[in-house]
C-alpha positions as CSV (number, residue, x, y, z in Angstrom):
1,M,8.9,22.9,-0.5
2,R,7.0,20.2,-2.4
3,I,5.3,17.7,-0.1
4,G,3.7,14.4,-1.3
5,I,1.0,12.8,0.8
6,D,-0.5,9.3,0.3
7,I,-4.3,9.8,0.7
8,S,-5.2,6.3,-0.4
9,Q,-6.9,5.6,2.9
10,I,-9.5,8.3,2.6
11,V,-11.7,6.1,0.5
12,Y,-12.4,3.8,3.5
13,E,-15.0,6.1,4.9
14,G,-15.7,5.6,8.6
15,T,-12.3,4.2,9.5
16,G,-10.0,6.0,12.0
17,V,-7.2,6.3,9.5
18,A,-9.5,7.7,6.8
19,T,-10.9,10.3,9.2
20,Y,-7.5,11.2,10.4
21,M,-6.0,11.7,6.9
22,R,-9.0,13.6,5.6
23,R,-8.9,16.1,8.5
24,M,-5.1,16.4,8.6
25,V,-4.9,17.1,4.9
26,D,-7.9,19.5,5.1
27,A,-6.1,21.4,7.8
28,L,-2.8,21.5,6.0
29,L,-4.3,22.8,2.8
30,K,-6.2,25.5,4.7
31,L,-3.4,26.6,6.9
32,D,-0.3,26.3,4.7
33,K,-0.2,28.4,1.6
34,K,3.6,28.4,1.4
35,N,4.3,24.8,0.4
36,E,3.1,22.9,-2.7
37,Y,1.1,19.6,-2.1
38,V,0.9,16.6,-4.3
39,L,-1.8,14.2,-3.1
40,F,-1.4,10.6,-4.2
41,G,-4.1,7.9,-4.2
42,A,-4.1,4.4,-5.5
43,S,-7.4,2.7,-6.6
44,L,-9.0,1.1,-9.6
45,R,-12.6,1.8,-8.8
46,R,-12.6,4.8,-6.4
47,R,-10.8,7.5,-8.3
48,T,-13.8,9.9,-8.2
49,E,-13.7,9.9,-4.4
50,F,-10.1,11.3,-4.6
51,K,-11.2,14.0,-7.1
52,K,-14.1,15.0,-4.9
53,F,-11.9,15.3,-1.8
54,V,-9.1,17.2,-3.5
55,N,-11.4,19.4,-5.6
56,N,-8.5,21.4,-7.2
57,R,-7.0,22.4,-3.8
58,A,-3.8,20.6,-4.6
59,T,-2.2,18.5,-7.4
60,L,-3.8,15.1,-7.4
61,V,-2.2,11.9,-8.8
62,V,-4.3,8.8,-8.9
63,A,-2.5,5.6,-9.8
64,P,-4.9,3.0,-11.3
65,I,-3.5,0.3,-9.1
66,P,-5.3,-1.7,-6.5
67,P,-4.0,-1.1,-2.9
68,T,-3.1,-4.8,-2.6
69,V,-0.9,-4.6,-5.7
70,L,0.8,-1.4,-4.4
71,D,1.4,-3.2,-1.0
72,I,3.2,-6.0,-2.9
73,L,5.2,-3.5,-5.0
74,W,6.2,-1.3,-2.0
75,N,6.2,-3.5,1.1
76,V,7.2,-6.9,-0.3
77,L,9.4,-6.2,-3.3
78,H,10.1,-2.6,-2.3
79,I,10.3,-1.4,-5.9
80,I,9.0,1.6,-7.9
81,P,9.7,4.8,-6.1
82,V,6.7,7.0,-5.4
83,E,8.4,9.8,-7.4
84,W,7.8,7.7,-10.5
85,F,4.1,8.5,-10.0
86,I,4.2,12.0,-8.5
87,G,7.5,13.6,-9.6
88,S,10.2,14.9,-7.3
89,V,9.1,15.9,-3.8
90,D,11.1,17.0,-0.7
91,I,8.9,15.0,1.8
92,F,6.6,12.1,1.3
93,W,4.1,11.3,4.1
94,S,2.8,7.7,3.8
95,S,-0.4,6.6,5.4
96,D,-1.2,3.2,6.9
97,W,2.5,2.2,6.7
98,T,2.4,1.5,3.0
99,Q,6.0,2.7,2.6
100,P,7.2,3.3,-0.9
101,P,10.9,3.4,-1.9
102,L,12.0,7.0,-2.0
103,T,14.7,8.3,-4.4
104,H,15.4,11.8,-2.8
105,A,12.4,12.6,-0.6
106,K,12.5,12.3,3.2
107,G,10.0,9.8,4.5
108,V,7.3,10.5,7.1
109,T,4.5,8.3,8.4
110,T,2.1,8.1,11.3
111,V,1.7,5.4,13.9
112,H,-1.7,5.6,15.6
113,D,-1.3,2.6,17.9
114,L,0.5,-0.7,18.2
115,T,-2.4,-2.8,19.5
116,T,-1.4,-5.5,17.0
117,F,1.9,-5.9,18.7
118,R,0.7,-5.3,22.3
119,H,-1.9,-8.1,21.9
120,P,-0.7,-10.3,19.0
121,K,-2.6,-13.4,20.3
122,E,-5.9,-11.6,20.0
123,M,-5.1,-10.6,16.4
124,N,-5.2,-12.4,13.1
125,A,-1.7,-13.8,12.4
126,R,-1.8,-12.5,8.8
127,I,-2.5,-8.9,10.0
128,V,0.4,-9.2,12.5
129,A,2.7,-10.4,9.7
130,T,1.6,-7.7,7.3
131,H,2.2,-5.0,9.9
132,L,5.7,-6.4,10.7
133,R,6.5,-6.4,7.0
134,R,5.3,-2.8,6.5
135,L,7.0,-1.5,9.6
136,K,10.4,-3.0,8.4
137,W,10.3,-0.4,5.6
138,V,9.1,2.4,7.9
139,K,12.1,1.8,10.1
140,K,14.5,2.0,7.1
141,E,12.8,4.7,5.0
142,C,11.3,7.2,7.4
143,Q,13.3,10.1,8.9
144,A,10.3,11.1,11.0
145,I,7.4,9.2,12.6
146,F,4.4,11.0,14.0
147,C,2.8,9.3,17.0
148,D,-0.7,10.1,18.1
149,S,0.2,10.1,21.8
150,E,3.0,9.8,24.3
151,A,1.8,6.2,25.0
152,T,2.1,5.3,21.3
153,K,5.6,6.9,21.2
154,K,6.6,4.7,24.2
155,D,5.2,1.6,22.4
156,V,7.2,2.5,19.2
157,I,10.4,2.8,21.2
158,T,9.8,-0.4,23.2
159,L,8.1,-2.7,20.7
160,L,9.7,-1.6,17.4
161,R,13.0,-0.4,18.8
162,I,12.9,2.8,16.8
163,S,15.1,5.7,18.0
164,E,13.3,8.4,20.0
165,T,15.0,11.0,17.8
166,K,12.8,10.0,14.9
167,L,9.5,10.2,16.9
168,H,7.3,13.2,17.2
169,V,4.0,13.3,19.2
170,V,1.4,15.0,17.0
171,Y,-2.0,14.9,18.6
172,P,-4.9,14.5,16.2
173,G,-7.1,17.6,16.1
174,I,-10.6,17.8,17.2
């Protein structure tokens, strides 16, 4: 199987999503020798960080596009399938809900928490709107959604009204 993974978030060192993606991809590449991995990153200025992280352990495709432009292309206009960048894949795992259009791949993403929707009055309205826009595409494009905990899974069911059949609790490793 050919699996694509968006590793764009790893360049934001010190954030929870960056740490999660680095460690999950590290573990997958160490443990799974059966599948082929294509790691995708988008950045104008931080391409070398992707190269250092991947270090010939998988195929790396870096799109010279700022993440904000990619967000507009994928989450606003919802154009340009990820396969245009990385070729045909069976599964594409997006990070940080930047959900690309998919031509044939099955979509997967991770929801870490829904604090933005549990406490919207304490959040910046622009962030809430961005998350709503992104999650609209997650609901349509993803066949599976990983949740960090049972509590997050319950929030996804209640707040986003996503079917439990799509949800899988995958606890982050130590």
